[in-house]
TORBADREN-607167 format. One record per residue (C-alpha): x, y, z; residue number from 0; residue in one letter. Coordinates in nm, 3 decimals. Each point is the difference from the previous one (the first is absolute). Example, Ala and Ser with C-alpha at 12.3 -4.5 7.8 and 13.67 -1.06 7.14 Angstrom:
// TORBADREN-607167
<node><x>1.230</x><y>-0.450</y><z>0.780</z><resi>0</resi><resn>a</resn></node>
<node><x>0.137</x><y>0.344</y><z>-0.066</z><resi>1</resi><resn>s</resn></node>
***
This chain:
// TORBADREN-607167
<node><x>3.580</x><y>-0.201</y><z>-2.036</z><resi>0</resi><resn>m</resn></node>
<node><x>-0.341</x><y>0.106</y><z>-0.128</z><resi>1</resi><resn>r</resn></node>
<node><x>-0.118</x><y>-0.362</y><z>0.022</z><resi>2</resi><resn>f</resn></node>
<node><x>0.076</x><y>-0.009</y><z>0.374</z><resi>3</resi><resn>f</resn></node>
<node><x>-0.188</x><y>0.325</y><z>0.062</z><resi>4</resi><resn>r</resn></node>
<node><x>-0.307</x><y>-0.128</y><z>-0.186</z><resi>5</resi><resn>l</resn></node>
<node><x>0.020</x><y>-0.336</y><z>0.178</z><resi>6</resi><resn>t</resn></node>
<node><x>0.026</x><y>0.176</y><z>0.336</z><resi>7</resi><resn>g</resn></node>
<node><x>-0.298</x><y>0.218</y><z>-0.088</z><resi>8</resi><resn>l</resn></node>
<node><x>-0.205</x><y>-0.302</y><z>-0.108</z><resi>9</resi><resn>a</resn></node>
<node><x>0.088</x><y>-0.187</y><z>0.320</z><resi>10</resi><resn>l</resn></node>
<node><x>-0.092</x><y>0.306</y><z>0.208</z><resi>11</resi><resn>g</resn></node>
<node><x>-0.336</x><y>0.029</y><z>-0.173</z><resi>12</resi><resn>m</resn></node>
<node><x>-0.066</x><y>-0.371</y><z>0.049</z><resi>13</resi><resn>a</resn></node>
<node><x>0.084</x><y>0.036</y><z>0.370</z><resi>14</resi><resn>f</resn></node>
<node><x>-0.244</x><y>0.292</y><z>0.036</z><resi>15</resi><resn>l</resn></node>
<node><x>-0.274</x><y>-0.197</y><z>-0.174</z><resi>16</resi><resn>a</resn></node>
<node><x>0.060</x><y>-0.298</y><z>0.229</z><resi>17</resi><resn>a</resn></node>
<node><x>-0.021</x><y>0.226</y><z>0.307</z><resi>18</resi><resn>c</resn></node>
<node><x>-0.334</x><y>0.141</y><z>-0.101</z><resi>19</resi><resn>g</resn></node>
<node><x>0.125</x><y>0.273</y><z>-0.229</z><resi>20</resi><resn>g</resn></node>
<node><x>-0.211</x><y>0.302</y><z>-0.080</z><resi>21</resi><resn>a</resn></node>
<node><x>-0.330</x><y>0.058</y><z>0.182</z><resi>22</resi><resn>p</resn></node>
<node><x>-0.313</x><y>-0.131</y><z>-0.169</z><resi>23</resi><resn>t</resn></node>
<node><x>-0.333</x><y>0.182</y><z>-0.036</z><resi>24</resi><resn>p</resn></node>
<node><x>-0.122</x><y>-0.220</y><z>0.286</z><resi>25</resi><resn>g</resn></node>
<node><x>0.283</x><y>0.129</y><z>0.218</z><resi>26</resi><resn>d</resn></node>
<node><x>-0.098</x><y>0.362</y><z>-0.069</z><resi>27</resi><resn>f</resn></node>
<node><x>-0.365</x><y>-0.072</y><z>0.076</z><resi>28</resi><resn>a</resn></node>
<node><x>0.086</x><y>-0.190</y><z>0.321</z><resi>29</resi><resn>a</resn></node>
<node><x>0.220</x><y>0.287</y><z>0.120</z><resi>30</resi><resn>q</resn></node>
<node><x>-0.281</x><y>0.249</y><z>-0.061</z><resi>31</resi><resn>a</resn></node>
<node><x>-0.241</x><y>-0.227</y><z>0.189</z><resi>32</resi><resn>c</resn></node>
<node><x>0.237</x><y>-0.019</y><z>0.295</z><resi>33</resi><resn>e</resn></node>
<node><x>0.018</x><y>0.379</y><z>0.019</z><resi>34</resi><resn>v</resn></node>
<node><x>-0.381</x><y>0.010</y><z>0.028</z><resi>35</resi><resn>r</resn></node>
<node><x>0.004</x><y>-0.280</y><z>0.260</z><resi>36</resi><resn>v</resn></node>
<node><x>0.247</x><y>0.200</y><z>0.212</z><resi>37</resi><resn>k</resn></node>
<node><x>-0.226</x><y>0.307</y><z>-0.028</z><resi>38</resi><resn>e</resn></node>
<node><x>-0.306</x><y>-0.195</y><z>0.113</z><resi>39</resi><resn>q</resn></node>
<node><x>0.165</x><y>-0.194</y><z>0.282</z><resi>40</resi><resn>l</resn></node>
<node><x>0.196</x><y>0.292</y><z>0.141</z><resi>41</resi><resn>g</resn></node>
<node><x>0.234</x><y>-0.121</y><z>0.273</z><resi>42</resi><resn>s</resn></node>
<node><x>-0.141</x><y>-0.355</y><z>0.021</z><resi>43</resi><resn>k</resn></node>
<node><x>0.264</x><y>-0.261</y><z>-0.081</z><resi>44</resi><resn>p</resn></node>
<node><x>-0.080</x><y>-0.233</y><z>-0.287</z><resi>45</resi><resn>y</resn></node>
<node><x>0.151</x><y>-0.281</y><z>-0.207</z><resi>46</resi><resn>q</resn></node>
<node><x>-0.049</x><y>-0.005</y><z>-0.376</z><resi>47</resi><resn>l</resn></node>
<node><x>0.203</x><y>-0.194</y><z>-0.256</z><resi>48</resi><resn>d</resn></node>
<node><x>0.042</x><y>0.237</y><z>-0.295</z><resi>49</resi><resn>l</resn></node>
<node><x>0.125</x><y>-0.283</y><z>-0.222</z><resi>50</resi><resn>t</resn></node>
<node><x>-0.325</x><y>-0.190</y><z>0.051</z><resi>51</resi><resn>v</resn></node>
<node><x>-0.202</x><y>0.318</y><z>-0.054</z><resi>52</resi><resn>l</resn></node>
<node><x>0.189</x><y>0.087</y><z>-0.322</z><resi>53</resi><resn>a</resn></node>
<node><x>-0.027</x><y>-0.352</y><z>-0.143</z><resi>54</resi><resn>s</resn></node>
<node><x>-0.377</x><y>-0.007</y><z>0.060</z><resi>55</resi><resn>s</resn></node>
<node><x>-0.067</x><y>0.290</y><z>-0.239</z><resi>56</resi><resn>m</resn></node>
<node><x>-0.271</x><y>-0.065</y><z>-0.257</z><resi>57</resi><resn>k</resn></node>
<node><x>-0.224</x><y>0.210</y><z>-0.221</z><resi>58</resi><resn>d</resn></node>
<node><x>-0.328</x><y>0.082</y><z>0.174</z><resi>59</resi><resn>d</resn></node>
<node><x>-0.184</x><y>0.041</y><z>-0.331</z><resi>60</resi><resn>g</resn></node>
<node><x>-0.052</x><y>0.375</y><z>0.048</z><resi>61</resi><resn>r</resn></node>
<node><x>0.340</x><y>0.130</y><z>-0.107</z><resi>62</resi><resn>g</resn></node>
<node><x>0.157</x><y>-0.041</y><z>0.343</z><resi>63</resi><resn>s</resn></node>
<node><x>0.202</x><y>-0.267</y><z>0.175</z><resi>64</resi><resn>q</resn></node>
<node><x>-0.109</x><y>-0.201</y><z>0.306</z><resi>65</resi><resn>l</resn></node>
<node><x>0.266</x><y>-0.113</y><z>0.247</z><resi>66</resi><resn>l</resn></node>
<node><x>-0.070</x><y>-0.225</y><z>0.300</z><resi>67</resi><resn>t</resn></node>
<node><x>0.212</x><y>-0.139</y><z>0.282</z><resi>68</resi><resn>a</resn></node>
<node><x>-0.030</x><y>-0.100</y><z>0.365</z><resi>69</resi><resn>p</resn></node>
<node><x>0.075</x><y>0.279</y><z>0.248</z><resi>70</resi><resn>i</resn></node>
<node><x>0.047</x><y>-0.018</y><z>0.376</z><resi>71</resi><resn>v</resn></node>
<node><x>-0.122</x><y>0.319</y><z>0.169</z><resi>72</resi><resn>v</resn></node>
<node><x>0.129</x><y>0.090</y><z>0.347</z><resi>73</resi><resn>s</resn></node>
<node><x>0.263</x><y>-0.269</y><z>-0.046</z><resi>74</resi><resn>a</resn></node>
<node><x>0.134</x><y>-0.137</y><z>0.328</z><resi>75</resi><resn>g</resn></node>
<node><x>-0.260</x><y>0.178</y><z>0.213</z><resi>76</resi><resn>m</resn></node>
<node><x>-0.297</x><y>-0.133</y><z>0.197</z><resi>77</resi><resn>a</resn></node>
<node><x>-0.240</x><y>0.136</y><z>-0.264</z><resi>78</resi><resn>e</resn></node>
<node><x>0.189</x><y>-0.163</y><z>-0.290</z><resi>79</resi><resn>q</resn></node>
<node><x>-0.231</x><y>-0.062</y><z>-0.295</z><resi>80</resi><resn>s</resn></node>
<node><x>0.062</x><y>-0.220</y><z>-0.305</z><resi>81</resi><resn>n</resn></node>
<node><x>-0.174</x><y>0.149</y><z>-0.300</z><resi>82</resi><resn>q</resn></node>
<node><x>0.008</x><y>0.001</y><z>-0.378</z><resi>83</resi><resn>m</resn></node>
<node><x>0.104</x><y>0.318</y><z>-0.177</z><resi>84</resi><resn>l</resn></node>
<node><x>-0.163</x><y>0.094</y><z>-0.330</z><resi>85</resi><resn>e</resn></node>
<node><x>0.149</x><y>0.295</y><z>-0.184</z><resi>86</resi><resn>c</resn></node>
<node><x>-0.122</x><y>0.144</y><z>-0.329</z><resi>87</resi><resn>t</resn></node>
<node><x>0.257</x><y>0.206</y><z>-0.189</z><resi>88</resi><resn>a</resn></node>
<node><x>0.035</x><y>0.161</y><z>-0.339</z><resi>89</resi><resn>r</resn></node>
<node><x>0.340</x><y>-0.007</y><z>-0.171</z><resi>90</resi><resn>l</resn></node>
<node><x>0.125</x><y>0.296</y><z>-0.203</z><resi>91</resi><resn>n</resn></node>
<node><x>0.051</x><y>-0.043</y><z>-0.376</z><resi>92</resi><resn>a</resn></node>
<node><x>0.367</x><y>-0.096</y><z>0.045</z><resi>93</resi><resn>e</resn></node>
<node><x>-0.090</x><y>-0.242</y><z>0.281</z><resi>94</resi><resn>k</resn></node>
<node><x>0.265</x><y>0.157</y><z>0.224</z><resi>95</resi><resn>t</resn></node>
<node><x>-0.230</x><y>0.138</y><z>0.270</z><resi>96</resi><resn>s</resn></node>
<node><x>-0.347</x><y>-0.062</y><z>0.132</z><resi>97</resi><resn>a</resn></node>
<node><x>-0.289</x><y>0.192</y><z>0.152</z><resi>98</resi><resn>e</resn></node>
<node><x>-0.199</x><y>-0.180</y><z>0.270</z><resi>99</resi><resn>v</resn></node>
<node><x>-0.373</x><y>0.017</y><z>-0.053</z><resi>100</resi><resn>l</resn></node>
<node><x>-0.116</x><y>-0.209</y><z>0.295</z><resi>101</resi><resn>d</resn></node>
<node><x>0.135</x><y>-0.204</y><z>0.291</z><resi>102</resi><resn>v</resn></node>
<node><x>-0.214</x><y>-0.251</y><z>0.191</z><resi>103</resi><resn>r</resn></node>
<node><x>0.080</x><y>-0.203</y><z>0.309</z><resi>104</resi><resn>f</resn></node>
<node><x>-0.206</x><y>-0.320</y><z>-0.005</z><resi>105</resi><resn>i</resn></node>
<node><x>-0.049</x><y>-0.176</y><z>0.335</z><resi>106</resi><resn>w</resn></node>
***
């Protein structure tokens, strides 16, 4: 009986890993960046792929992480603007949360 419980647990863990599993440090940084984007854009609609933003994370050489991704500002409106988002974030020691240092919208 114990064998079946352990096998079920192993299969469940494999399923979670296949579905993306636990959030990565890039996911935490991307989520923090999106919060700042929402603050800066206010009520303007936008489109941002957090998966692309998270997977772009790289060390900026100054102890922070740089994330970049395309962003569409005022999505679906006459003044729609395709831009590139650059977000600089610093992860905490456990890499489970991030503080945004800077957000730039590049035309």
